[in-house]
C-alpha positions as CSV (number, residue, x, y, z in Angstrom):
1,M,-59.8,45.3,-13.0
2,P,-56.4,44.2,-14.0
3,R,-53.5,46.4,-12.5
4,L,-50.2,47.0,-14.3
5,I,-48.0,48.1,-11.0
6,L,-44.3,49.6,-11.9
7,L,-42.2,49.3,-9.0
8,N,-39.7,51.6,-9.4
9,G,-36.4,52.6,-7.1
10,A,-32.4,52.7,-7.2
11,P,-31.0,49.2,-7.3
12,A,-31.2,46.8,-4.2
13,V,-34.5,48.3,-3.2
14,G,-36.4,45.5,-3.2
15,K,-38.3,45.7,-6.4
16,S,-37.6,42.2,-7.8
17,T,-38.1,40.9,-4.4
18,L,-41.7,43.0,-4.0
19,A,-42.6,41.6,-7.1
20,R,-42.3,38.2,-6.7
21,R,-43.9,38.2,-3.4
22,Y,-47.1,40.5,-5.0
23,A,-46.9,37.3,-7.5
24,D,-46.9,34.6,-5.3
25,D,-50.0,36.2,-3.5
26,H,-52.1,37.0,-6.8
27,A,-53.0,34.0,-9.0
28,F,-51.8,34.4,-12.3
29,A,-49.9,37.5,-11.5
30,L,-46.9,38.1,-13.7
31,A,-43.7,39.3,-12.2
32,L,-42.5,40.9,-15.5
33,D,-38.4,41.6,-14.6
34,I,-37.2,43.3,-17.6
35,D,-33.5,42.6,-16.6
36,Q,-34.1,38.7,-17.2
37,V,-35.9,39.4,-20.7
38,R,-33.1,41.4,-21.3
39,R,-30.7,38.5,-20.3
40,M,-33.1,36.5,-22.9
41,L,-31.5,38.1,-25.9
42,G,-28.5,36.6,-27.7
43,R,-25.3,38.8,-27.0
44,W,-26.8,41.5,-25.3
45,R,-23.8,42.4,-23.8
46,E,-22.4,43.7,-27.1
47,D,-25.0,46.7,-27.1
48,A,-26.8,47.0,-23.9
49,G,-28.8,50.1,-24.8
50,T,-30.3,48.0,-27.8
51,A,-30.6,45.4,-25.8
52,G,-32.5,47.2,-22.9
53,L,-34.8,49.0,-25.5
54,L,-35.6,45.4,-27.0
55,A,-36.1,44.0,-23.5
56,R,-38.6,46.7,-23.0
57,S,-40.4,46.4,-26.4
58,V,-41.1,42.5,-25.5
59,A,-42.1,43.2,-22.1
60,L,-44.8,45.6,-23.1
61,A,-46.5,43.1,-25.3
62,A,-46.3,40.6,-22.5
63,A,-47.8,43.1,-20.5
64,R,-50.2,44.0,-22.5
65,A,-51.6,40.2,-23.4
66,H,-51.4,39.6,-19.8
67,L,-53.5,42.5,-18.5
68,E,-55.8,41.5,-22.0
69,S,-56.0,38.3,-20.4
70,G,-57.5,39.6,-16.8
71,H,-54.5,39.4,-14.9
72,D,-52.1,41.7,-13.2
73,V,-48.7,42.3,-14.0
74,V,-45.8,43.8,-11.8
75,V,-42.6,45.7,-13.7
76,P,-39.8,45.6,-11.0
77,Q,-37.7,48.1,-13.3
78,L,-35.4,51.4,-12.4
79,V,-37.1,53.4,-14.9
80,G,-35.3,57.0,-14.9
81,R,-37.1,58.6,-17.6
82,V,-40.7,59.3,-18.2
83,E,-41.2,58.2,-21.6
84,F,-41.0,54.2,-20.6
85,I,-43.2,54.8,-17.8
86,E,-45.9,56.7,-20.2
87,Q,-45.7,53.7,-22.4
88,L,-46.4,51.4,-19.3
89,A,-49.5,53.8,-18.6
90,A,-50.8,53.6,-22.2
91,T,-50.0,49.8,-22.1
92,A,-52.5,49.7,-19.4
93,A,-55.0,52.0,-20.8
94,V,-55.3,49.6,-24.1
95,S,-55.8,46.8,-22.2
96,G,-58.5,47.9,-19.8
97,A,-56.1,47.6,-17.1
98,A,-55.0,50.4,-14.1
99,F,-51.8,51.8,-13.8
100,C,-49.8,52.3,-10.8
101,E,-46.7,54.1,-10.1
102,V,-44.9,53.4,-7.2
103,Y,-41.6,54.2,-5.9
104,L,-39.9,52.5,-3.0
105,V,-37.3,54.5,-1.4
106,D,-34.5,54.4,1.2
107,E,-32.0,56.8,2.2
108,G,-29.0,56.4,-0.1
109,A,-26.4,55.7,2.9
110,S,-28.4,52.9,3.4
111,L,-28.9,51.5,-0.4
112,V,-25.1,51.7,-0.9
113,R,-24.8,49.3,1.8
114,R,-28.0,47.0,0.1
115,F,-26.3,46.7,-3.1
116,A,-23.1,46.0,-1.8
117,E,-24.1,43.0,0.0
118,R,-26.6,41.7,-2.6
119,T,-23.5,42.6,-5.3
120,R,-21.3,40.7,-2.4
121,I,-23.8,37.2,-2.6
122,A,-25.3,37.7,-6.1
123,A,-27.0,34.5,-6.5
124,D,-29.2,35.8,-9.2
125,P,-27.7,36.6,-12.3
126,T,-29.3,40.0,-13.0
127,H,-27.5,40.9,-9.6
128,V,-24.4,39.8,-10.7
129,D,-25.3,41.9,-14.1
130,A,-26.2,45.0,-12.3
131,G,-23.1,44.5,-9.9
132,E,-21.1,44.4,-12.9
133,M,-22.4,47.8,-14.9
134,L,-22.8,50.2,-11.5
135,E,-20.5,50.9,-9.4
136,E,-20.9,53.5,-6.1
137,A,-20.7,56.5,-8.1
138,G,-23.7,55.4,-10.2
139,L,-25.6,54.1,-7.8
140,V,-25.5,57.4,-5.8
141,A,-26.3,59.0,-10.0
142,Y,-29.9,56.8,-9.8
143,V,-30.9,57.6,-6.6
144,D,-30.5,61.0,-7.1
145,R,-31.9,60.5,-10.7
146,I,-35.3,58.7,-9.3
147,A,-35.6,61.5,-6.1
148,A,-35.9,63.9,-8.9
149,L,-38.4,62.1,-11.0
150,I,-41.0,61.5,-8.0
151,P,-42.0,65.1,-7.7
152,L,-42.7,64.8,-11.4
153,R,-45.3,62.1,-11.4
154,P,-48.2,63.6,-9.0
155,D,-50.4,60.2,-9.5
156,A,-47.4,58.4,-8.3
157,V,-47.2,56.7,-4.5
158,T,-44.1,56.0,-2.4
159,V,-43.3,53.0,0.0
160,E,-40.6,53.4,2.6
161,S,-38.5,50.0,1.5
162,A,-37.0,48.9,5.3
163,P,-33.8,46.8,4.4
164,G,-34.3,43.1,5.9
165,D,-38.0,44.3,6.2
166,I,-39.6,42.3,3.6
167,E,-43.2,42.0,5.0
168,G,-43.5,45.0,6.5
169,T,-42.4,46.4,3.2
170,Y,-44.8,44.2,1.2
171,R,-47.8,45.5,3.5
172,R,-46.9,49.0,3.4
173,L,-46.7,48.4,-0.4
174,L,-50.5,46.8,-0.3
175,T,-51.8,49.9,1.8
176,A,-50.4,52.2,-1.0
177,L,-52.1,49.6,-3.4
178,D,-55.7,49.5,-2.1
179,R,-55.5,53.4,-2.1
180,E,-54.8,53.4,-5.5
């Protein structure tokens, strides 16, 4: 059975890296980065809110098509509102796929350092965008928002994301998914 895996968490916690790592290990798995989809929209910066909603709509349609073809989809996305999580779960259900909700976690001070470093070296355009759109105070607010959301999601699992330990974090992710 294919899986739709949401990798949720604060900026710079490793969502995109782990999604790409998962796709590299699983034939035809799709790492569906909504921030990349948003960047494909013309003049998206003029109305980032609308662009985000449109990108999510496109991503849901793509996820459904890919799941229905029998392949996994991994969505690395900071999601602070339950509505989109429920849309992802519904997409999995109508596609005959399992839905796995994973929160990548690290402590706040570490995340601030990780985000600052990622922004400083920003090779990925979406990381440049995030650095421009989010300052440290905003990052802390997102960390708090995610922490408050986790207890409301009883079927979700958390995975510790250790800075600099991609392989160890990936192994913990696979272990968590195997329990699902």
